[in-house]
C-alpha positions, 0 to 999 in steps of 0.5 A: 839324045840329050846331053844332061849335066849332073852333080852329087850323084848318090853313087859313082856312075860306071860306063857299062850300065844303062839306067831306066829313069821315069819322072812319074812314080809308078807309071804304066811303064813301071808296072810292066818293067816290074815283071819283065826287067830281067828279060830285058837285062838279058836281051840288052846284055846279048845285043848291046854288051850292057847291063840294064838296071831297073833300080826299084827291083835291083835290091832283090837280086843281091846275094847276102854274101855280096851285101856283107862284102860291101857293108861288113858292119853289123849295122847294115840295114837289111830292110833297105828297098830298091831305088825309085825310078824317079829319084835321079831326076833331082840330080840332073841340073838342066832339066825339070821333073816334067822334061824327063819322060820314061827313058834311059840314062847312059855314062861313058868314060868320057862323059863321066869326066865331064859330069855329063850323062846321055839321056834317050826317051823310050817310046811306048811299049807293051808287054810283048814289045818291051825287049825289042824297044829297049834294045833298039833305044840302047843301041841308038843311045850307045852309037850317039854317045860314042859319036858325041864323045868323038866330036868333043875329042877332036875339037880339043886338037890343035890344027897344026897347019895354022901358024903354030910354032913351038913358041906359041904356048908356054911350056915347062919340063917337069922331072920327078926327082927322087927324095933323099930318103927314097929307097928302091922299095919305096919306088915300087911300093904302089906298082908292086901292090897293084901287080900282086893284087891282080888275083884278088881283083879278079875274085872281087870282080866275080862277086860283082859279075853276079848281076850286081849293080855297082850303083846299087851296091853303093846304096848299101854303104853309109856315106862314111864307112863304119870301122870296126875295132881290132882285136888280136887274140892270145893265139894271134888271130886278127878279129874285127868284132863290129864286122860279126867277129870277122877274121883276117887270115894271113900267113905267119911272116905276113902277119908278123910284118903287119903286127910290126906296123901295128906296133908303130902307129906313127909309121915306119920308113922303108929306109929304116927297116934294118933298124926293125929287124930284131923286133921283127924276129921276135914278133915272128918267133912269137907268132909262129912259135919255136926256133927260126930256121935259116930259111925264115931268117933269110926271109926276114933279112929280105923283108927288112932290106929296103933295096929289095921288093920283099916288103912290098910283097908283104904289104900287098898280101896284107891288103889282099887279106882285107880286100878278100873280106870287104871293099876298099872303103872299109879296108882302108882303115886296116891296110898299110899305107903311106906316101913315097919316101914317107912313113908307112902306117896302119890307120887303125893303130893310131885310133885311141882304144881301137886296137887291143891285144889279149897277149901283151908280149907283142903289144906296142909300147909307148913311143917317145914323143918330143912333147915329153922330152924335158930339156935341162939347162945349166945353172950358169945359163944366164952367165953364158948367154951374156958372153 
């Protein structure tokens, strides 16, 4: 086994896959794997709990709905082909092309943090031995990688028996201090989003579990995800035209909260939520139609109370609505984001001409800016200043 360093990979490596690599394009081994890679993948899963990735054929297995999830834009290249086995060689730092014979690359959680990958050559195989040979190589590679990670971990421990005192190393106590503007809702913003997103993550992982490599999925996405403009229709549907008129569905109160943030591109601080209660009531009445019940008014009171968790739940549902339709890279343009104790906002709302409303009864008004404030000075200012 060799430990190779790398930089600027065209994807984010993950630790539950082994990738076949070969410095010679279209070698004899490549020809055999073209026919039997699916059988090898099944065998490696069964015996080693890993996925085997033969990148030249990986694109053939991705269902269209999964492709659309990671690349919702209409500009997705439907003709894109698999990745050549030799393409990864140029990202490895300490080898030349001739040094890499047909073999396997394995990342672990530890090696990813060090920007390293484990490499093991594969001995010659034929049609009838390919599964046995590769399973044996994967088993050996996993065991050696685990041993190497443990050695590095142990080397980082300090031997406490050798002249160690508490004063041997400078140290500093770090205390996270709350901001004066931080509310209870701010403190739990991130944790509540993650907790409420558990069900959504499971649905998303179900897509990825259908034999689809994360390495290959990222091949579909342009270096910078293409964002779609957003259209709010006259009947208050949320449409993303550049994603094939994709509709984002939300419950009425969640949608009303989302529209509230869209109406304030500069963001809303959770501590100021009570100031937006009347506006949220107006938006909710418009979206839902009819008079509000006592239960609905109570829900609005809760969501605009910064000491309660209701606003976090609504922001989590907004995030969920987008993540059910697209990956996080694309969804980041549309979800409510922000730092603790700082204004929370939606990126797309601040983009010029990216958001349009068919019915302007909710559409945001021009927010007051300090740049537009004109200060009037008294005529006798000069006299005042002299004294």
